[in-house]
N, C-alpha and C positions, 0 to 999 in steps of 0.2 A: 349644876348650872341652872340658874333661874331661867325659866322659859316664859315666853309671851303666851297669853291666852287671848284668842280672838273668838268672840262669840258670834257665830254665823247662824242665822235662822234659816229654816226652810221656807223660802219666800216664793210666792207665786210670781211667774213671769209677768212683768209689767210692761205696758206699752210705752213708747217714747214720750207720750203726752201725760203719763201717769205722774202723780205727785210724789216727790221724794220725801221720805220721812227721815229727819235727822236722828242722830244717835240718841238724843234725849227721849224722843218718842218711842224708839225701839226699846230702850231701857225700861220705860214705863210699861210697855206692853209685856215685858218680861217679868213684871212684878218687882222691879229694882233688884234683880238678882246680882249678888256680889256686894250689895250695900246694906241689905237687911241685917240688923243686929250689930252694925259697925258704926264706929265713930268716924265721921266723914268731914273732910275739908273740900272746898270747892274753889278752883281758880277759874274765874269767869269774868265777863263784862256784859254790857247790854245786848250783845249779839247772841248770848246764851239763852235762847227762847225756843219754844216749840212753834209749830205752824199757826197756832192760835195766839201767838205772842205772849204766852205765859212764861215768866222768867224761870230759868233752871234753878235759881236760888229758891224761889217760892215753891217750885215743884218738889225739890228735894227736902225742903224744910217741912213740908206737909205730907211727905211720903210715909206711909205706914211702916214702922219698924226701922226707918232710916234716921240716924242721929246726926244731923248736920250740926257741926260744932264750930266751924270757922270758915270764913270767906277770905280769899286772897285776891288782891286787886292789882292788875297789870297797869301799863300805861293807859291813861284816860280814866282809870278807876273802875271799880266793880259795877257801879250804876251809871258810869259815863259822865261823871261830874268833874273831870279834870281835863284841861286842855293839853294839846300835843306838846310833849317835852317837859311839862310841869311835873314836879315831884308829886307823887300821890302820898297822902298822909294816912296813917292807920287811924281807925275810928270805930265806932259802934254803929252797925246798920240799924236805921230807925224803924224798919219794918219787922225784922226778925230778932232784933236786939242781940245779934251775934257779933263777935269781934271781926273786924275787917283789917287784915294785915297787908300792908303795902309791899309789893315786890317790884315797885318802880320808884325808887328814891334812894335813900342811903343804903337800903337793903334790897338786893335783886335776887339773891339766892336765899330762900327761906331758911330761917335759923331753926335749930332744934327746939327753941322755946316756942316758936310759932307753930311747930308741928307736933308739939307734945300731946300725947294722948290720942292721936289720930291713927286709925287703922288703914285708911285709904284716902287719897286725894283725887278728886274728879276734875278733869279739865274739859271745859266746854266754851270755846271761843271760835267765832267764824274767822277762818284764815283768809288771806288775800293772795297767797301763792307766790309772794316775792320774798327773797331771803332777808332783805333789809327791814322788813316789818317786824317789830320787836316781840310780838306775842309768841312766836315760835321759840325765841330765845328764853322767854319766861317759862315756857313749857319745859325746855331742856334743863334749866336750872332747878325747876321743881322736881323733875325726874332724878336729877343728880342728888339733890338733898334727900329725897325719899329713899333712894337706893342706899345711902349711907346709914339710914336709920331703920331699914327694913320695913318701910311703909309702902303699901301698894299704890299704883297709879292707874286710874281708869280714864281713858280718852273717849269722849263722846264724839263720834265722827261727824263731819260736815263737808259740804261740797268745796272743791277748789274752784273758785270763780273763773280761773283761767283755763279750766278743763284739765283733764288728766293726761294730755298728750304733749302739751307745750313745754319744752325744755330749752332754756337759753342761758348763756353766760358761762364763764370759766369757774372753776373751783376756787374757793378761798385759799390763799397761799400763806405760808408761814410769815408771821409778822403782821398779818392783816385780820386776824380773828378779833372780833369785837361784839358788842351787843347787837350790832346791825349786820354782823357776818359771823354767826356763832358756829356754823358747821361747814364742813368741806363738801358743799353742794353748789350747783349752779345758781345763778341769780333767780331764775324762774325754774321751778323744780318738778312741776307736773304730778304732784302727789297730794292726796288728801292729808289732813292733819293726822289722822290715824295711821296712814301708811308711812308718813314721815316719822312719827314717833317710833313706830316699829323698826324702821331702818336705823334711826339714831341709836336705839337701844342695842340692836343686834350687831351693828357695824362698829361700835365703840366710838361713835362720833361725839359723844357728850363729854367734851373736855373743858367745859367752862369758857369764860370770856377770853382767856389768854391762849387757849388751845393747848395747854401744857398739863392740865390735870389728868390724873390717871382715871380712865373711864370706868364706871361701874354700871352694871345693869340693874334696873329696877324690875320689880314684878309688875308687868304691864298687861292690862286688859284693854282691848279696843271694842267698843260697841259700834258696829258698822251702821251705815245708813241702809235704808231699804229703797231700791228703785234707782239709785244713782248709776250713771254710765260714764265712761271715761271721755266720751265726746261731748258731754253736756257742758255748756256754759251756765252761769248761775240762773239766767232768765229761763232756761229750759227746765228748771227744777220745780217750778210752781211755788217755791218758798218765798216768803217776804224777805226783802233785803233790809237788814238793820245796819246802819252805818257803823263800822267798827272803830272809826275815828272821825272827827269833824270834816276832814278833807276827803273822805271816801263815801260820799252821800248816796251814790248809785252803784249798782252792780257793775255797770260799764266802767266806772271810775277805777275799779280794781284792775282792769286791763290798761287803763291810762297810766296808772301809777308807775309800773315798770317802763312805760314808754317815754315818760318825761321826768320822773323823779330824780334821776341822776343829774340831768341838766339843771334841775331846780336847786341842787346843792350850791350852785354858783349864784349867791345873792347879788342882785343888781345887774344881772346879765340879761336874761329873758323873763318875761312874765309868762307863766305856764298855766294860767287859768285859776290859780289860787286867789282867793278874794273876789272871785266872780262865780258865775253859775256852772262853769265847766272845769272844775279843778283837775289839773294834769292833762287837760284836753286841748290845749292850744299853746302856741309859741308866738309871742308878740313883744313889741317894744314901741316906744313913741317915735323912734328914728327909723323904723322899718317901713319900706314900701311894700305893702301886702301883695300887690300884683307881681312885683319882681321876685319876691320870695317864693310865691306859689310857682311861678314859671321856672325858677331855678330847681325847685324840688321836683316838679313834674319832669324835668329833663333827665333826672336820674333814673326814671322808670323803676321805682322801688316796688318790689313784688308785694301785691296784696294791699297796697296803701294808696289812699287818695287824699288830696288836700283841697280846702276851700279857703278863700280869703275871709278874714274876720276883723272887725273893728269894735272895740268895747272900752268901757271905763270900769276898772275894778272898783268895787265898793268897800274894799278893805285891803290892808297890807301896804307895802311900800309904794305901790303905784296907785293908791287910793285917789280916785277922782281924775286921773290922768288918762287921756285917750291913747290907746295903744293899737297897733296895727300888726297883723301877721296872718297866721294860718291856723285853722282847726283841721285835725286829721281824722281819718276814718279807715277802718280795716275792711276793705271790700272782699278780701279773701283771707280770713283769719289764719287758716292753716298755712298759707303760703308766706305770710308776713313774719318777719323777725321783729317782734314788737319792741324789744329793748334797743334795737339799732335806730329806731325812728328819731330819737333825740340827737343821735350822732350825725345823721344825715342833715338835720336842721342846723346843727352847729357847723357842719361843713359848708352849707349854703350861706349861712350868715357870715362866715369868715370870707368866703369867696366874693360876696357882695359888698361887705362893709369892713373887712379886716378886723373884726372884733374877736379878741382872744379871751375867753372866759377864765383861763388860768392866770391871766394878768389882772383881770378885773377883780377877781376875788381869790387872791393867793391863799388866804387863811382857810378857805374852804376845800383846798386840794386834799388835805389829810382826810376829811370826812368823805369826799368823793372817792378816794382810794379805798377807804374802809368799806364803803358800799359796793365798790367794784370787786373787792377782795384781792386787789393787786394794785401796784403802781405802774404796771406795764401799760395799761390803757391810757392813763394820763400822760405818761412820759413819751409814748409813741405817737398818740393822736395829735398832740400839740406840735409835733415836728412837721406834720404834713397837712393836718386837718382834712384827711381823706379817710372815709370809712374803710376803704380797702386796706389801709395799713393796720387795722386792728381786727377786722372781721374774722380772719382765720383763728387768731388767738382767742377771741371772745367765744368762739364755737368749738374750741379744741377738745373740751371735756364732755361735750353733749352726748356723743355716742357711748362713751364709757359709762356715763351716769345712767343713761337709759338702760343699758345692759344690767347694771347693778340694781337699779330701782325696780325692775320687773319682778325681782324676787319678793318684793313687798307689796305687790298689787293685791288688793282685797276685792277689787271690782273688775 
């Protein structure tokens, strides 16, 4: 049986204010152990940088004895030159003159031709900690392809910006596996990308997009971070935040994404800050009375969550130039808040005030909403009552089980 290799260094105990070193820096300090003399592929994007903003592409390309032969581009492209949802095209990198193979287009699982001649594929992408973000799906499909061909995979670990303790949401259920719900994990999973890769490999979760493929283990090596602790949010790390996609410009936006993104699947329902300076950070519409909405939400006494009224004109998107009114939200006690339920409380309040049903406004988007939720139970049950209480227990039913499972794969 192939076993995972986790390279753990003897590190000095660091203070909470010490700077975190991402996996690429630890790898460099190790003299690129595991890559020297090897033909290497790299799955990365602009977030693959060290603390001095040097690209992992360039670091590996210039590393002594490392033969970087190919780059693999996920959603948004290897150098960040593709917009959300746009197909990424294969091309030649202008800096290294290496082939860049798209794994976000007609091909999502790398083909044998793309991987031909490689000994190891390195993964270095900043995760956002939410299941529906497609980079972890690209990682899984790469692991699957490499397992089939006997190619090793090396994951350079990075912080989970939501921290290592926050777990929310139900498991993905049969019939709802997709590129935005690739694994049987909660919506917010509280693991670093290295820990997640380890769990996927060992637990046989890597079953492809349909969830029916026979899982195969790859030979997996994880290069851990130095100095990261489970209670750290990204701003505690001292690392620069490089936006992993255009709509996640700040570290805080990674927390906002699971708080509002599901609601955002209903086009034409609520403006959630996209096309403005606070993406995923607000809920608004031209027909909302901001004071009424805030008062209604305040009456719910939602743990760890506070709201303020906001009025703004988006400068892009479907509400471009239209004044909208609503609330911006803040987590006053992050540990106490269930961040993924924030959007459901807002939908409850909007329904109670205005009778607006997002499932009727955008029926074509229900399928995608269900894919992101990993179930149709949430949509079918919530729309009957528009009460968070009707779905709260179901949404949280797998959290304890997952926490018990995932502890086996803690590196930090």
